[in-house]
C-alpha positions as CSV (number, residue, x, y, z in Angstrom):
1,M,0.0,0.0,0.1
2,K,1.3,3.4,-0.9
3,F,0.9,6.2,1.5
4,S,1.1,10.0,0.4
5,E,0.9,13.3,2.2
6,E,-2.4,15.2,2.0
7,L,-1.7,18.4,0.6
8,N,-5.2,19.8,0.2
9,P,-5.8,22.7,2.8
10,A,-9.4,21.9,3.0
11,Q,-10.4,22.0,6.8
12,Y,-13.5,19.9,6.5
13,R,-13.4,16.5,5.0
14,I,-15.9,13.5,5.3
15,Q,-14.2,10.7,7.0
16,A,-17.2,8.4,7.0
17,Y,-20.8,8.1,6.5
18,S,-23.9,6.2,6.2
19,T,-27.4,6.8,5.0
20,N,-28.4,8.3,8.4
21,W,-25.0,10.1,9.7
22,V,-22.0,11.5,8.5
23,Q,-18.6,11.9,10.3
24,V,-16.6,15.2,9.5
25,N,-13.3,15.8,11.3
26,D,-14.2,13.1,14.0
27,E,-17.5,14.8,14.6
28,R,-20.7,12.5,14.0
29,L,-23.4,14.5,12.4
30,T,-27.1,13.0,12.2
31,Q,-29.0,16.2,11.2
32,S,-29.0,18.1,7.9
33,C,-25.8,19.8,7.6
34,L,-23.8,21.9,5.1
35,I,-20.2,21.1,4.3
36,T,-17.6,23.1,2.3
37,P,-13.9,22.9,2.4
38,N,-13.7,25.7,5.0
39,T,-17.2,25.8,6.6
40,L,-19.5,23.3,8.5
41,V,-22.9,24.1,9.6
42,P,-23.7,21.0,11.9
43,D,-27.3,21.9,12.4
44,W,-28.7,23.5,9.3
45,P,-32.3,24.2,10.0
46,V,-33.9,22.4,6.7
47,P,-35.2,19.1,8.3
48,D,-35.3,17.1,5.2
49,F,-34.8,17.6,1.3
50,S,-38.5,18.1,0.6
51,A,-38.3,21.3,2.8
52,L,-36.0,23.1,0.5
53,T,-37.2,26.3,-0.7
54,P,-36.3,29.0,-3.4
55,A,-34.9,31.3,-0.2
56,H,-32.6,28.5,0.7
57,I,-31.4,28.1,-2.7
58,Q,-30.6,32.1,-2.8
59,D,-28.8,31.8,0.4
60,L,-26.6,28.9,-0.9
61,A,-25.9,30.7,-4.1
62,A,-24.2,33.3,-2.0
63,W,-21.5,31.0,-0.9
64,P,-18.1,30.7,-2.7
65,V,-18.8,27.3,-4.0
66,E,-18.5,26.1,-7.5
67,I,-21.0,23.1,-7.1
68,W,-23.5,22.2,-4.6
69,L,-24.1,18.3,-4.0
70,F,-27.6,17.5,-2.6
71,G,-27.6,14.3,-0.5
72,T,-31.3,13.6,-0.5
73,G,-31.1,10.7,1.9
74,S,-31.3,7.1,1.5
75,T,-33.0,7.4,-2.1
76,Q,-32.4,9.6,-4.8
77,G,-34.4,12.7,-4.8
78,W,-35.2,15.5,-7.5
79,L,-35.4,19.3,-6.8
80,S,-39.0,20.5,-7.6
81,P,-39.3,22.7,-10.9
82,A,-39.7,25.7,-8.5
83,I,-36.5,25.0,-6.8
84,Q,-34.7,24.2,-10.1
85,Q,-35.9,27.7,-11.5
86,A,-34.6,29.3,-8.3
87,A,-31.3,27.5,-8.8
88,I,-30.9,28.5,-12.4
89,A,-31.9,32.3,-11.8
90,A,-29.2,32.2,-9.1
91,Q,-26.8,30.6,-11.3
92,L,-26.2,27.9,-8.8
93,S,-24.6,24.7,-10.1
94,F,-25.9,21.4,-8.3
95,E,-26.4,17.8,-8.5
96,C,-28.7,15.6,-6.6
97,M,-28.0,12.1,-5.4
98,N,-28.5,9.8,-2.4
99,T,-26.5,10.9,0.9
100,P,-23.7,8.3,0.6
101,A,-23.0,9.1,-3.1
102,A,-22.9,12.9,-2.3
103,C,-20.4,12.0,0.5
104,R,-18.2,10.1,-2.0
105,T,-18.6,12.8,-4.7
106,Y,-17.8,15.8,-2.2
107,N,-14.5,13.9,-1.4
108,V,-13.6,13.5,-4.9
109,I,-14.4,17.0,-5.9
110,L,-12.3,18.2,-2.7
111,A,-9.4,16.2,-3.7
112,E,-9.3,18.1,-6.9
113,G,-9.0,21.2,-5.3
114,R,-12.2,22.6,-6.4
115,A,-15.0,24.6,-4.3
116,V,-17.6,22.1,-3.5
117,G,-20.4,22.3,-1.2
118,C,-22.4,19.4,0.4
119,A,-26.0,19.8,1.7
120,L,-26.8,16.5,3.4
121,F,-30.1,15.2,4.5
122,F,-30.8,12.1,6.7
């Protein structure tokens, strides 16, 4: 096994995950949360994916993030047409996938040194 030094300066990495929790920097989170390379919001007050509103999308668009990943829980979810229109109007790039897939994708994009955000729902 080859070991290499981690050179990515990101503060927040996903270390482990399941469909109902995520571990970020040795902290296990079980509520909706936001993660970016430099910010962790461990108790984002959006209880589940279906509770997203256009106002939430506008808030996310203000973050210095290239793409938002929405971890929709244990199953694949899709943004409603109204939320999609709000995202397009805010020029927000996004992908929806189940929460484990969002965690994996976050780590891959993070390793590329890109500005990625993850909104996770359990």
